[in-house]
N, CA and C of each residue as an Amber inpcrd file, in Angstrom:
protein
   321
  17.3130000  -1.9440000  -7.6870000  16.3380000  -2.6930000  -8.5700000
  15.9940000  -0.6170000  -8.9120000  15.4580000  -0.8270000 -10.0260000
  14.6000000   0.3140000 -10.0310000  13.6720000   1.1600000  -8.9680000
  12.9780000   2.0510000  -9.0090000  12.2420000   1.9340000  -8.4600000
  10.1380000   1.9640000  -9.5850000  10.4860000   1.9700000 -10.8610000
   9.2750000   1.4870000 -11.2960000   8.5680000  -0.9640000 -11.2670000
  10.2960000  -1.1310000 -11.5610000  10.5010000  -2.1900000 -11.0040000
   9.9000000  -2.8140000  -9.8640000  10.4770000  -1.3650000  -8.6970000
  10.5110000  -1.8630000  -7.3860000   8.8200000  -2.4580000  -6.8190000
   8.1120000  -1.3400000  -7.5850000   6.2500000  -1.1150000  -7.1500000
   5.9960000  -1.8910000  -8.2710000   6.3920000  -2.9320000  -9.1020000
   5.5600000  -3.3160000 -10.5110000   4.7820000  -4.8830000  -9.5120000
   6.0850000  -5.4270000  -7.9920000   5.1720000  -6.5630000  -7.6180000
   4.1580000  -6.3440000  -6.6610000   2.6110000  -6.1880000  -6.4360000
   1.5480000  -6.6140000  -5.7350000   1.9680000  -6.2940000  -4.3510000
   2.7490000  -6.7930000  -3.4740000   2.9710000  -6.5110000  -2.2520000
   3.1390000  -5.7480000  -1.8060000   4.4170000  -5.2740000  -2.8000000
   5.4950000  -3.3330000  -2.0880000   4.4760000  -2.6580000  -2.5120000
   3.6380000  -2.8390000  -3.6090000   2.1070000  -1.8570000  -3.8000000
   1.8940000  -1.7360000  -2.7550000   0.7720000  -2.2690000  -2.2060000
   0.0210000  -2.4030000  -1.0200000   1.0870000  -1.7620000   0.3780000
   2.0590000  -2.2320000   0.3800000   3.5950000  -1.9580000   1.7190000
   3.1020000  -0.7170000   1.5130000   3.9090000   0.4360000   0.4060000
   3.5670000   2.2620000   0.1220000   2.5550000   1.4310000   0.7430000
   1.3160000   1.1920000   0.4800000  -0.0290000   2.2000000   1.0810000
  -0.1840000   2.4020000   2.1810000   0.6200000   1.0560000   2.7280000
   0.2490000   1.5210000   4.3490000   0.8910000   1.9910000   4.9500000
   1.9940000   2.8860000   3.8720000   2.9730000   3.7220000   4.7270000
   2.8000000   4.8600000   4.3080000   1.8940000   5.1820000   3.3130000
   2.1590000   6.5020000   2.2540000   2.1040000   7.4430000   3.3150000
   1.0500000   7.7380000   4.2350000  -0.0130000   8.7570000   5.3080000
   0.7340000   7.9470000   6.4090000   1.4790000   6.9320000   6.9970000
   1.4020000   6.8810000   8.5590000   2.8280000   6.0590000   8.5880000
   3.7920000   6.2030000   9.2430000   4.8640000   5.2570000   9.7600000
   4.5520000   4.4530000  10.5930000   4.9090000   3.0630000   9.9830000
   4.9710000   1.7140000  10.2750000   6.0890000   0.9730000  10.9840000
   5.7010000  -0.0060000  11.5260000   6.6380000  -0.6640000  12.1520000
   7.0780000  -2.1670000  11.1250000   8.3260000  -2.5450000  10.6060000
   8.6300000  -3.7770000  10.1090000   7.1340000  -4.6070000  10.4590000
   7.1510000  -5.0430000  11.6640000   6.1370000  -5.8850000  12.3220000
   4.2730000  -5.6850000  12.2820000   3.9320000  -4.0520000  12.8490000
   2.9170000  -4.1010000  11.7000000   2.6110000  -3.6520000  10.6700000
   3.6890000  -3.2660000   9.5630000   3.2910000  -4.1550000   8.7380000
   2.7230000  -5.2520000   8.1210000   3.5980000  -6.2960000   8.8330000
   3.9160000  -7.2430000   8.2010000   2.8590000  -8.1870000   9.2790000
   2.1900000  -7.6980000   9.6980000   0.5090000  -8.3770000  10.8130000
   0.0090000  -8.1570000   9.8140000  -0.5680000  -7.3400000   8.5970000
  -1.2560000  -7.4530000   7.8200000  -1.1750000  -7.8370000   6.2070000
  -0.2410000  -9.2640000   6.2970000  -0.5290000  -9.5640000   4.9340000
   0.1800000 -11.6320000   5.5880000  -0.1280000 -12.2170000   4.6760000
  -0.5020000 -13.4860000   4.9240000   0.4220000 -14.1130000   4.3110000
   2.0890000 -13.7500000   4.7750000   3.4260000 -14.0290000   3.9780000
   3.9310000 -13.9370000   5.4450000   5.4810000 -14.6260000   5.0230000
   6.7260000 -14.2090000   6.5250000   6.5840000 -13.5030000   7.0960000
   7.2320000 -13.3550000   8.3940000   7.8140000 -11.4270000   8.7120000
   8.7410000 -11.2590000   7.5580000   9.6330000 -13.0520000   7.5250000
  11.1290000 -12.6940000   6.3240000  10.4720000 -11.4710000   5.1290000
   9.6120000 -12.8460000   4.3710000   9.1480000 -11.8840000   3.1120000
   8.4850000 -10.5450000   3.3900000   8.2040000 -10.1140000   4.0430000
   8.0320000  -8.5870000   4.2980000   9.1890000  -8.2880000   4.2820000
   9.5420000  -8.5320000   5.1940000  11.1970000  -7.6590000   5.2650000
  12.3410000  -7.7090000   4.1360000  11.4050000  -8.7550000   3.2860000
  12.4850000  -8.6810000   2.2740000  11.8790000  -8.0290000   1.1500000
  10.9190000  -7.6200000   1.0340000   9.5020000  -6.3530000   0.5640000
  10.4010000  -5.2680000   0.5870000  10.3050000  -4.8620000   1.9810000
  10.7460000  -3.3260000   2.5400000  12.1670000  -3.2020000   2.0710000
  13.2990000  -3.8940000   2.0510000  14.4340000  -4.3330000   1.9290000
  14.5900000  -3.5460000   0.3680000  14.0120000  -4.2300000  -0.2590000
  13.6940000  -4.3600000  -1.8930000  12.8830000  -2.1820000  -1.8520000
  12.3090000  -2.2650000  -1.2580000  11.9410000  -0.6410000  -1.4060000
  12.8180000  -0.1210000  -0.8630000  13.7320000   0.0740000   0.1690000
  14.1590000   0.9760000   0.9780000  15.6270000   0.9910000  -0.2290000
  16.0940000   0.0880000  -1.0000000  17.5650000   0.1490000  -1.4350000
  16.6250000   0.9190000  -3.1660000  15.5840000   0.8850000  -3.5650000
  15.4690000   1.5650000  -4.5360000  14.5680000   2.8890000  -3.9710000
  14.9770000   3.7490000  -3.3620000  15.2530000   5.0590000  -2.6290000
  13.6630000   5.1460000  -2.2010000  12.2670000   4.3790000  -2.5340000
  11.2260000   4.3560000  -2.2060000   9.4740000   5.0360000  -0.2970000
  10.7780000   4.4040000   0.1110000  10.4930000   4.4190000   0.7210000
  11.9460000   4.8480000   2.6220000  11.4490000   5.5840000   3.2950000
  12.3930000   5.8010000   4.9550000  12.0340000   5.1730000   5.3330000
  13.2850000   4.3130000   6.4070000  13.5100000   3.8580000   7.7600000
  13.9780000   3.9020000   9.2990000  13.0870000   4.7830000   9.5660000
  13.6920000   5.5630000  11.3570000  14.1620000   3.8630000  12.2550000
  14.9780000   4.2990000  12.9550000  15.2310000   2.4720000  13.5670000
  15.0810000   3.8170000  14.9840000  14.2570000   3.0350000  15.9790000
  14.3280000   3.3580000  17.6270000  14.0490000   1.9690000  18.2220000
  16.0360000   1.5600000  19.1470000  15.5980000   0.9770000  19.4460000
  15.9820000  -0.2320000  18.4720000  15.5400000  -1.3320000  18.8910000
  14.9220000  -2.7640000  17.7600000  13.7490000  -2.5610000  17.0870000
  13.4070000  -1.7440000  17.1170000  11.9000000  -1.1620000  16.4730000
  12.8300000  -0.1010000  14.6340000  12.1460000  -1.0060000  14.0030000
  12.0060000   0.1780000  12.6620000  11.0190000   0.2690000  12.2050000
  10.6640000   1.9320000  11.7780000   9.5200000   2.2000000  11.3280000
   9.9990000   2.9870000   9.8410000   9.3790000   2.4570000   8.5800000
   8.6760000   3.1030000   7.4980000   7.8370000   3.3560000   6.7460000
   8.1320000   4.4140000   6.2390000   6.7560000   5.3970000   5.6260000
   7.6040000   6.2470000   3.5560000   6.5710000   5.8320000   3.4080000
   6.5290000   6.4090000   1.9780000   7.5030000   7.8980000   1.7330000
   8.2210000   7.7190000   1.3860000   9.0820000   8.7680000   0.4430000
   8.5410000   9.2010000  -0.9850000   7.6110000   9.8990000  -0.5970000
   6.8650000  10.4080000  -2.0380000   7.3660000  11.2410000  -2.6720000
   8.3660000  12.4750000  -1.5250000   9.2380000  13.1890000  -2.5520000
  10.2530000  12.6280000  -3.6670000  10.9480000  11.8910000  -3.2310000
  11.5830000  10.5440000  -3.9320000  11.0340000   9.7300000  -4.5370000
  10.2050000   9.5640000  -4.9810000   9.6890000   8.8940000  -6.5880000
   9.4240000   9.6990000  -6.6360000   9.2700000  10.6780000  -7.2370000
   8.6550000  11.9970000  -8.3680000   7.4510000  11.7440000  -9.2430000
   7.2930000  11.0300000 -10.1450000   6.1120000  11.2590000 -10.5480000
   5.6370000   9.8800000 -10.8310000   6.3400000   9.2830000 -10.1460000
   5.8600000   7.9260000  -9.4710000   5.0470000   7.5630000  -8.3280000
   4.7870000   8.6330000  -7.7030000   4.2480000   8.9710000  -5.9680000
   2.3390000   9.5020000  -7.0130000   2.6790000  10.3650000  -8.1330000
   1.2880000  10.7290000  -8.5770000   0.8410000   9.6260000  -8.9280000
   1.5720000   9.0340000 -10.0410000   0.7550000   7.6260000 -10.1510000
   0.0170000   6.2410000  -9.4280000   0.6900000   6.6800000  -8.8940000
   0.2320000   5.3170000  -7.0660000  -0.7560000   5.6040000  -6.6250000
  -1.0780000   6.7780000  -6.9070000  -1.7680000   7.6730000  -5.8060000
  -2.9680000   7.5000000  -6.6060000  -2.4280000   8.1030000  -7.7230000
  -3.4440000   8.2200000  -8.9380000  -4.4310000   6.5740000  -9.1260000
  -4.1080000   5.9790000  -8.8280000  -4.6140000   4.3780000  -8.9230000
  -4.8610000   3.6250000  -7.9040000  -4.5420000   4.4280000  -6.7030000
  -4.8710000   4.3910000  -5.7840000  -6.4670000   4.6440000  -5.5910000
  -6.7440000   5.7290000  -6.0780000  -7.9180000   6.2230000  -6.2160000
  -8.9610000   5.7420000  -6.9590000  -8.4690000   5.6500000  -7.9530000
  -9.0360000   5.0480000  -8.6270000 -10.1340000   3.5030000  -8.2470000
  -8.9160000   2.4330000  -7.5890000  -9.5200000   1.7190000  -7.4190000
 -10.4210000   2.1550000  -6.3200000 -10.7350000   3.2210000  -5.4060000
 -11.7110000   3.7800000  -4.1730000 -12.5990000   3.9610000  -5.0570000
 -12.8880000   4.4610000  -6.1410000 -14.1490000   5.4170000  -6.5150000
 -14.2350000   4.0380000  -6.7970000 -14.0330000   2.9330000  -7.8020000
 -14.8550000   1.9150000  -8.5310000 -15.2440000   1.5130000  -7.0530000
 -14.5890000   1.2280000  -6.2160000 -15.1530000   0.2380000  -5.0810000
 -16.4840000   1.1470000  -4.0970000 -16.6010000   2.4390000  -4.1830000
 -17.6790000   2.8550000  -3.6870000 -19.0370000   3.0030000  -5.0370000
 -18.6540000   3.1050000  -6.0810000 -20.1220000   2.8280000  -7.0610000
 -19.6220000   1.0460000  -6.8580000 -19.0290000  -0.1530000  -6.6590000
 -20.4490000  -0.4990000  -6.3380000 -20.7710000  -0.7390000  -4.9280000
 -20.3540000  -0.9010000  -3.9160000 -21.5800000  -0.2320000  -2.8650000
 -22.4320000   0.7880000  -3.1960000 -22.3280000   1.4210000  -3.2260000
 -23.7500000   2.4890000  -3.8280000 -24.5030000   1.7040000  -4.7630000
 -24.2430000   0.3980000  -5.8970000 -24.2040000   0.3680000  -6.4160000
 -25.7170000  -0.7160000  -5.6020000 -24.2500000  -1.6680000  -5.0460000
 -25.7620000  -2.6060000  -3.9690000 -26.6450000  -1.9590000  -2.8840000
 -25.7800000  -0.8550000  -2.3820000 -27.1970000  -0.0350000  -1.2160000
 -29.4980000   0.3460000  -2.8890000 -28.4090000   0.6340000  -3.6490000
 -29.3880000   1.4280000  -4.5150000 -30.3570000  -0.3280000  -4.6860000
 -29.6580000  -0.6330000  -4.9710000 -30.6320000  -2.8130000  -5.9510000
 -30.9460000  -2.6670000  -3.9690000 -30.6070000  -3.2530000  -3.0600000
 -31.1650000  -2.7970000  -1.9150000 -32.6760000  -2.2390000  -1.2660000
 -33.2250000  -0.9080000  -1.5340000 -33.3740000   0.1020000  -1.3050000
 -34.8140000  -0.1420000  -2.8570000 -34.3790000  -0.5990000  -4.1180000
 -35.6960000  -1.0180000  -4.5080000 -35.8820000  -2.5270000  -4.3550000
 -35.7100000  -3.0300000  -3.8620000 -36.0190000  -4.2480000  -2.9140000
 -34.7670000  -5.3880000  -3.5700000 -34.0980000  -5.1580000  -4.7300000
 -33.6120000  -6.3490000  -5.4200000 -32.8390000  -7.1850000  -4.3320000
 -33.1610000  -8.1200000  -4.6250000 -32.8930000  -9.6960000  -2.9850000
 -31.0840000 -10.0790000  -4.7200000 -29.8710000 -10.4270000  -3.7030000
 -29.4010000 -10.9420000  -4.1590000 -29.2820000 -11.7910000  -3.4320000
 -29.4410000 -13.1520000  -4.7040000 -29.2190000 -14.6220000  -4.2150000
 -28.5820000 -14.9090000  -5.2150000
């Protein structure tokens, strides 16, 4: 599967976001989802086979990290997408805070 098709699936994008700056074990990644470990493992396999993540094995544990360099321009796209979502969330939080300070009530 090519990289673009691999990241088209929302859970795979979320996995990449989780391991963008930090290496996590498969178990640590799976804990953050409401699907089975097997389902997360399948997503990790697709990401690995697409060249989007690196795998480091230590004993029985497998650690994953996003391979930004291998992603090329796709890395910039993903990062800008996540930044836009964070900016939107920050704007909503600021608007709610302003509303609260001005005496507005959200009922």
